[in-house]
C-alpha positions as CSV (number, residue, x, y, z in Angstrom):
1,X,0.0,0.0,0.0
2,X,1.3,3.5,-0.9
3,X,0.2,6.6,0.9
4,X,1.1,10.2,-0.2
5,X,3.3,11.5,-2.9
6,X,6.3,9.3,-3.4
7,X,7.7,11.2,-6.4
8,X,9.0,13.9,-4.1
9,X,12.7,14.0,-3.1
10,X,13.2,12.5,0.4
11,X,13.9,14.9,3.2
12,X,17.5,14.5,4.2
13,X,18.6,12.9,7.5
14,X,21.2,15.2,9.2
15,X,22.0,13.3,12.4
16,X,21.4,9.9,13.9
17,X,21.9,8.3,17.3
18,X,21.5,5.0,19.2
19,X,21.7,6.8,22.5
20,X,23.1,5.2,25.6
21,X,21.4,2.6,27.7
22,X,21.2,1.2,31.2
23,X,19.4,-2.1,31.5
24,X,16.1,-2.0,29.5
25,X,16.1,1.8,29.0
26,X,18.0,3.7,26.3
27,X,18.2,7.5,26.4
28,X,18.0,8.7,22.8
29,X,17.7,12.4,23.6
30,X,18.2,14.7,26.5
31,X,17.4,18.4,27.0
32,X,21.2,19.2,27.1
33,X,22.0,17.5,23.8
34,X,19.5,16.8,20.9
35,X,16.7,18.6,22.8
36,X,18.5,21.9,22.1
37,X,18.0,21.2,18.4
38,X,14.5,19.5,18.4
39,X,12.7,21.6,21.1
40,X,9.8,21.5,21.9
41,X,10.8,17.8,21.8
42,X,13.5,17.7,24.5
43,X,13.8,14.1,25.9
44,X,13.2,10.6,24.5
45,X,13.7,7.2,26.1
46,X,12.9,3.9,24.5
47,X,12.3,1.0,27.0
48,X,12.5,-2.6,26.0
49,X,12.0,-5.3,28.6
50,X,11.5,-9.0,28.2
51,X,11.0,-11.9,30.6
52,X,12.0,-11.1,34.3
53,X,12.9,-7.5,33.5
54,X,9.3,-6.6,32.6
55,X,8.2,-6.5,36.2
56,X,11.3,-4.4,37.1
57,X,9.8,-1.6,34.9
58,X,7.2,-1.1,37.6
59,X,9.9,-0.4,40.2
60,X,10.8,3.0,39.0
61,X,11.1,5.5,41.9
62,X,8.7,8.4,42.4
63,X,10.2,11.6,41.1
64,X,9.2,15.2,40.3
65,X,8.8,17.3,37.2
66,X,7.9,20.9,36.4
67,X,7.7,23.1,33.2
68,X,7.2,20.2,30.8
69,X,4.8,17.5,29.7
70,X,5.5,13.7,29.5
71,X,4.0,11.4,26.9
72,X,4.2,7.6,27.2
73,X,3.2,5.2,24.4
74,X,3.6,1.5,24.1
75,X,4.7,-0.4,21.0
76,X,4.4,-3.8,22.7
77,X,2.7,-5.0,25.9
78,X,0.1,-3.5,28.3
79,X,0.1,-1.5,31.5
80,X,-2.8,-0.8,33.9
81,X,-3.7,2.6,35.3
82,X,-5.8,3.2,38.4
83,X,-6.4,6.8,39.4
84,X,-9.2,8.3,41.6
85,X,-9.6,11.2,39.2
86,X,-9.2,9.3,35.9
87,X,-10.6,5.8,36.7
88,X,-8.9,2.6,35.7
89,X,-8.1,0.8,32.5
90,X,-5.4,-0.5,30.2
91,X,-2.9,1.2,28.0
92,X,-1.6,-0.8,25.0
93,X,-0.4,0.0,21.5
94,X,-2.0,3.3,20.3
95,X,-3.0,4.4,23.8
96,X,-1.3,7.1,25.7
97,X,-0.5,8.5,29.2
98,X,-0.3,12.3,29.1
99,X,1.0,14.3,32.0
100,X,1.4,18.1,31.8
101,X,3.5,18.7,34.9
102,X,3.2,22.5,34.7
103,X,4.1,24.1,38.0
104,X,5.0,20.8,39.6
105,X,4.1,17.1,40.1
106,X,5.5,13.9,41.7
107,X,4.9,10.7,39.8
108,X,6.4,7.4,38.7
109,X,4.1,4.6,39.9
110,X,0.8,5.7,38.4
111,X,0.8,2.6,36.1
112,X,1.5,-1.1,36.8
113,X,2.8,-3.5,34.2
114,X,0.5,-6.4,33.3
115,X,1.6,-10.0,33.0
116,X,3.1,-9.7,29.5
117,X,6.3,-11.3,28.1
118,X,7.5,-8.1,26.4
119,X,7.1,-4.5,27.2
120,X,8.4,-1.8,24.8
121,X,7.6,1.8,24.2
122,X,8.7,5.4,24.4
123,X,8.6,8.2,26.9
124,X,8.8,11.7,25.5
125,X,9.2,15.1,27.2
126,X,7.9,18.3,25.7
127,X,9.0,21.7,26.8
128,X,6.1,24.1,27.5
129,X,5.6,27.7,26.6
130,X,6.0,30.6,29.1
131,X,2.2,30.6,29.4
132,X,1.9,26.9,30.4
133,X,5.2,26.1,32.2
134,X,3.8,27.1,35.6
135,X,0.1,26.2,34.9
136,X,-2.0,23.7,36.8
137,X,-1.0,20.1,36.1
138,X,-3.2,17.8,34.0
139,X,-3.0,14.0,33.9
140,X,-4.9,11.9,31.3
141,X,-4.9,8.2,30.4
142,X,-6.5,7.5,26.9
143,X,-7.0,3.9,25.8
144,X,-6.4,2.7,22.3
145,X,-10.1,2.5,21.4
146,X,-10.5,6.3,22.1
147,X,-7.5,7.4,20.0
148,X,-7.8,8.3,16.3
149,X,-5.9,7.1,13.2
150,X,-5.0,8.5,9.9
151,X,-3.9,5.7,7.6
152,X,-1.1,3.7,9.4
153,X,-0.6,6.5,12.1
154,X,-2.2,6.8,15.5
155,X,-2.3,10.5,16.2
156,X,-0.9,10.7,19.7
157,X,-0.6,14.5,19.8
158,X,-1.9,17.1,17.4
159,X,-3.8,16.9,14.1
160,X,-3.0,15.2,10.9
161,X,-4.9,14.3,7.7
162,X,-8.2,15.4,9.3
163,X,-7.7,13.4,12.5
164,X,-7.4,15.3,15.8
165,X,-5.9,13.6,18.9
166,X,-8.0,13.8,22.1
167,X,-4.8,14.5,24.1
168,X,-5.0,18.1,25.6
169,X,-1.6,19.1,24.3
170,X,-0.4,22.5,23.1
171,X,-0.9,23.5,19.5
172,X,1.9,23.4,16.9
173,X,3.1,19.8,17.8
174,X,2.4,16.5,16.1
175,X,3.5,13.2,17.5
176,X,2.5,10.0,15.7
177,X,2.8,6.2,16.4
178,X,3.1,4.4,13.1
179,X,3.3,0.8,11.9
180,X,4.2,0.2,8.3
181,X,3.8,-3.4,6.9
182,X,6.7,-4.9,5.1
183,X,7.2,-3.1,1.8
184,X,4.6,-0.4,2.6
185,X,5.3,3.2,1.7
186,X,4.1,6.2,3.5
187,X,4.6,10.0,3.1
188,X,4.3,12.4,6.0
189,X,3.6,16.0,5.0
190,X,4.1,18.2,8.0
191,X,1.7,21.1,8.6
192,X,2.8,24.6,7.7
193,X,5.4,25.9,10.2
194,X,6.4,22.4,11.4
195,X,10.1,22.8,10.5
196,X,11.3,20.4,13.3
197,X,11.2,16.7,12.3
198,X,12.5,13.4,13.6
199,X,11.7,9.8,14.1
200,X,12.7,6.9,16.3
201,X,12.4,3.3,15.2
202,X,11.4,0.5,17.6
203,X,11.1,-2.4,15.3
204,X,12.1,-3.3,11.7
205,X,13.9,-1.2,9.2
206,X,13.0,1.9,7.2
207,X,14.2,3.5,4.0
208,X,14.1,7.3,4.3
209,X,16.5,7.9,1.5
210,X,19.0,6.3,3.8
211,X,18.5,3.2,5.9
212,X,17.2,3.4,9.5
213,X,17.5,0.4,11.8
214,X,15.7,-0.6,15.0
215,X,16.9,1.3,18.0
216,X,17.9,4.4,16.0
217,X,16.7,8.0,16.3
218,X,17.2,10.2,13.2
219,X,16.9,14.0,12.8
220,X,15.6,15.5,9.6
221,X,16.8,18.7,8.0
222,X,14.9,21.8,9.1
223,X,12.0,22.6,6.7
224,X,8.5,21.8,5.8
225,X,9.2,19.2,3.0
226,X,7.7,15.8,3.2
227,X,9.3,12.8,5.0
228,X,9.1,9.8,2.7
229,X,9.4,6.3,4.2
230,X,9.3,2.7,3.2
231,X,9.4,-0.4,5.4
232,X,12.4,-2.0,3.8
233,X,12.8,-5.2,5.8
234,X,10.8,-8.4,6.0
235,X,9.0,-7.4,9.2
236,X,6.8,-4.5,10.1
237,X,8.4,-1.2,10.9
238,X,7.1,0.4,14.1
239,X,8.2,4.0,15.0
240,X,7.3,7.3,16.5
241,X,7.6,10.5,14.5
242,X,7.5,14.1,15.7
243,X,7.1,17.4,13.9
244,X,6.6,20.8,15.4
245,X,6.9,24.6,15.2
246,X,10.3,25.4,16.9
247,X,10.1,26.2,20.6
248,X,11.3,29.9,20.7
249,X,12.6,29.9,24.2
250,X,15.9,29.0,25.7
251,X,16.0,25.9,27.9
252,X,16.7,26.4,31.6
253,X,17.3,23.0,33.0
254,X,16.8,21.4,36.4
255,X,17.4,17.7,37.0
256,X,13.7,16.8,36.3
257,X,12.5,20.2,35.0
258,X,12.7,22.3,31.8
259,X,11.7,26.0,31.8
260,X,11.9,29.0,29.7
261,X,13.7,31.3,32.2
262,X,15.7,31.1,35.4
263,X,12.8,32.7,37.3
264,X,10.3,30.1,36.0
265,X,12.7,27.3,36.9
266,X,13.2,28.6,40.4
267,X,9.4,28.8,40.9
268,X,9.0,25.2,39.6
269,X,11.7,23.8,41.8
270,X,10.3,25.7,44.8
271,X,6.9,24.1,44.1
272,X,8.5,20.7,43.7
273,X,10.1,21.0,47.1
274,X,6.8,22.0,48.7
275,X,5.0,19.1,47.1
276,X,7.8,16.8,48.3
277,X,7.1,17.8,51.9
278,X,3.4,17.3,51.4
279,X,3.9,14.0,49.8
280,X,5.9,12.7,52.7
281,X,3.1,13.9,55.1
282,X,0.5,12.1,52.9
283,X,2.0,8.7,53.6
284,X,1.2,5.6,51.7
285,X,-1.1,6.6,48.7
286,X,-1.0,3.2,46.9
287,X,-4.3,2.0,45.4
288,X,-5.5,-1.5,45.9
289,X,-4.0,-2.5,42.6
290,X,-0.6,-1.2,43.6
291,X,-0.4,2.0,41.6
292,X,0.3,5.4,43.2
293,X,-1.6,8.3,41.6
294,X,0.2,11.5,40.4
295,X,0.7,14.0,43.2
296,X,0.1,17.7,42.6
């Protein structure tokens, strides 16, 4: 199956990385490196756990954020959420956990891993504008059945080909989860103004004018031209792709925070410290299923 205009010249890949890993998690992008080029996309982890290490993915420590939003999608496996404000359910391929940390949150155990042999997916951070970085936090869990598709793409964030994501994300950002069948071609035409473009491949191989292998993240040249892709191997190619209008602010970085100014960072870190004290006083907040809701 062919989608889009494949007679166009492919958009050039300018950089590629396999990141650096520790156990089942590989850091592909941080705010201090590629995030400076791709902002508002400032951080990307791919996690890939099989067998005994799947359960260990649920043992991540609770930690804070401010000034950014986190987006978690799965390419393999299932996780369970249980939150008094958002109900309970299951996130699998095509579903999403969205957390706009805003002025400050603590999180890390709001989902539990189900009994699956393989868990794989991506966690992305987005830097927020000056008007949102110290706003009230928002947490959402959206199951696969409630997400929308355009051709082979689940629209995780933004709007593409007439399909609008239900995730309450800022405008000017698209983030897609795509599976191309072996040999399938697909062309992504970014919206006007989306000069930032990249993708990260979880499974299979892609031809984008140059070969992309599983585990790689590639950056495309700045511009609005189309990204032309073909699943070039014998298996399906599964990847995430982002495009956006450039984030016009400098990045002021804390350990878990990204802000647009030193003043906003100071306010975010002050709020995180306050929440940390309140969290300690709140005691054990685990639900009966073992999850711990986001604290803000």
